[in-house]
N, C-alpha and C positions, 0 to 999 in steps of 0.2 A: 663174282661168279653169277651168271644168270641161270636161275633155276628153270629146268625144263621138265614139266610134269609128264611129258611123253615117255620118259624113261621109267616112270612109276605107274603109268595108267593101268587101272584094273587090279592094282595090288591089294593085299589083304587090308591095308589101311583105307583104301578107297571103298572097299566093300563095307567096312564098319561105318564109315562116314556117310555113305549114301543110303544104307539101310536105315540109319537113324534119321537122316534127312527126310526120307519118305514117310517114316512114322510121324514126324513132326508135321509134314505137309498134309497128311491124311487127318491128323488130329485137328489142325486148324480148319480144314475144309468141312468139318462136321457142322459148322454154322454156315448158313447160306450167304452171309455178308461177305463181300469181296475182301481180299487181302493183297498186300504187296510183299513180294519176295525180293530181298536185296542180297546180292552176292558181292562181297567186298574184294575178293581175289578170284575172279571168275575163270581164268584160264582161257583156253582156246576153243572150247565148244565140244569137239569130239577128237578122239585120239586113235590113230591108225595103228592097230596092234601088229600089222605086218611091216611097219616102218623099221628102218635100221635101228633107231633108238630103242623102240619097244622090244625088238628082237634081241638086242644086246643084253638086256637085263632079264627079260621074260618074267617080270614080276607078276604079270597077270595069270601065269600058270598056277601060282600059289594063292591066288586071290579069286577073281571072278570065275575062272575055269573050274576050280574046286567046288564053288557054290552051285554052279549050274549042273554039275554032275551028281550032286547029292539028292537023295530022295526025300519026299515028304517035307518040303520046306513050310514054315509057318506062312500065314497069309501075307504079311508084310514082305517077306523075302520073295514069295511068289510074285507079288506085284513088282518088285525090283527086277526079277528075272524077265518078266513080261515086258517091262520097260526097255531093258537092254535089247531084247529080241526085236521089239517094235522099231526102235531107233536104228538098229542095224538093217532092218528091211527097208526103212526109208532111205538110208544113206547109200545102200547098195542097189536098190531097185529090185531086189529079189525077195519074194514073199517069204521064203523059208531060208533066209540067209544064215550062214554060220557066224560065229563070233569074229568079226573083223574090226569093228570100232568099239571103243569104250567111251561113253558119254561123260562129259564133265557135269558138275552140279547144276549149272544153268539149264542145260538141255534136259536133265532129269526133272528139274522144277517145272520146266515148260510142259513136259509130258503130263504132269499131274495137275497143272493149272486148269481152272475152269474158264469159261469164256469171259467172265467178268473179273478175273484176277489179273495182276500186273507184275512184271518182272523188271528189275533194274540190275544190270551186271556191270561191274567196274573191273577194269584190267589195265595195268600200268605198262607192261612190256609191249612194245610196238608190234612185234610179230604175233604174239598171242592175241593182242587186241584186234588186229586185222582179221585173223582167222575167226575170232568170236563174232566180229561184225558181219563177216560173210555168212556165218551160220544163221544169223537172224536178220538178214538184210531186208526181207519183205515181211517181217513179223511185227505188226503194229503194237502188239502187247509186250514186246521186249525192247527195252531201251539199253543200248550198250554205250558205255562211257570210257574214254581213254583217260584214266585218272587213278590216283592213289586211293585205294579203297577206304582208308581211314579218313580221308577228306570227304569221301562219299557219305560217310556216316553223318557228317555235319551238313552236307548239301541236301540229302534226301530224307532226313528225319525231322519231324514226324511225317509219315506218308498221309496223303489225303484220306485214304481208306480207314485210318485209325486202327488198323489191324495189320500185323506184319510179322514176317520171319526174316531175321538177318543172319546170314551165314558168314562168319569171319574165319577165313581159312588161308592165312598167309603161308609162304613157303618155308619160313623159319630158317632162311639162309643167313640172317643177321642174328647175332647172339642176344640182342636186346629185344627180340620180337615179343617175348612174354611181357616185358615191361611196357612196351608200346601198347599192347592190347589192354593191359590193366589200366593204363592212363586214359585210353580212348573210351572205355566202357562207361565210366561215371558221367561223362559229358553226353554220350549217346542216350543214356537212361534219363537224363534230365529232359532231353528233347522228346523222348518216346518211352516213357516209363513202363507202359504196358506191353511193349513189343516182346516177342520171343527171340532170344539171341542164342545162337549155337556157335560155340567157339571150338574148333577142331585143333588138336595139338599132337605132336609126336611124343612118344614115351621113350626117352633115352636115359635121362638121369632123374632118379626119384626125388632128390633134394630140390631140383629145379621145379618140378611139378608141385611139390609140397609148398614151396614158397609162393608159387602162383596162386594156389588155393587160398593161402593165408591173406594174400593181397586182395583177392576177390571178396573174401568174406569180410575184410575190414572196410572195403570201399563201397560195397554193394548191399543194399538192404533187401532186395528182392530174393526170392528163393532160387537156389542154384542146384540143379540135379547133375550129377557127374556120372559119366559112363566111361569105363576103361576096358580094353581087351588087349592082351598080349599073347603072342604065340611062341615066345622064346623065354628062357630064364632071364633073370635080372642081370644082363651083361652090361658093363660100363661102356658108355659112348657107342652103343649099338641100338638100332631101331628095333626095340623089343615089341612095340605095339603102338596103339594110339588111343586117344580119348576125346571126349567132347564134354564141355561144360555148357549146360542148358540153363539159361536164365529165364525165369517165368515159364517153366514147363507147362504145357497144356493139360487140361483135365484128362485123367486116365492114361497119360503118356507113360508114366513110370511103370504102370502095370503092363503096358504093351512091351516095353523094353525088357522088363524082367522075364517076360514070357519068351521072347525071341533070342535074347542074348546067349543062353546056353547052347541053342542050336547053331548059332553063328560061330561061336567059339569052337564047338566040336567039328564043324565043317572046315575051319581054317587052321586049327592048331597042328603043330608038327610033333608027333609022338607024345601027345597030351602035355606038352610044355606050355608054360604061361598060365594065365588065369583071366578071370573077368569079374567085374563088379559094377553095380549101379546103385546109387544112393543119393539122398539129399546131403548137401555139404553142411556140416555142423561145426 
């Protein structure tokens, strides 16, 4: 099966992932020195929410639409919403465009990148890669590669900037995806020990996540900050929520997440179901 993110664009899991991504990008950008952002599973750039696929599932209704409609968002969330509106205005050519497109991680990273920062985006699926390449066709600061993102970790680490954020966000269509990530990280950290790594994952089976954490703790010496948010009860084999494991979290990043996570959960939860937490992995 070929995973198509278009069915899930703008979903509540996208919201969590991208709010955290923006918090990381802003934390890294507190220092003037340039950084390199690497996206191992970059997707297609932007997703048309009026497409047949997106309209079939309408997952964006319980995700980005809910967040946009909420009042008094924290600063990071406001930056996220502003980014969404800005990209929609660019893609539609309308200054006050409604929500038509949902941007993928590379496009969001590009919005927050400074003139001296650099982006590397890897995508293996041909159709997604071509769309991504077209998105950044004339952008000299974004390099798009048709390749397996795990191979990209070997090819592009360490970056010349010696500062970087690596987002690892595979589709998890293969049952061994957690194992593959756990095997790839120690090698990546040997090449680039000081990099910030953000690993996104779906929350379906608690035992699978617990085993993943145990493996990370056993194999990795660097600090790991975990973030989880669910909007459903603990239902077996159901997408109850999502999480991110952040290796080498930036200074004051934990405080930022602890401040915004309750607001995000309240905006997304259905009848106050689910939960959220953020803490260092012990």
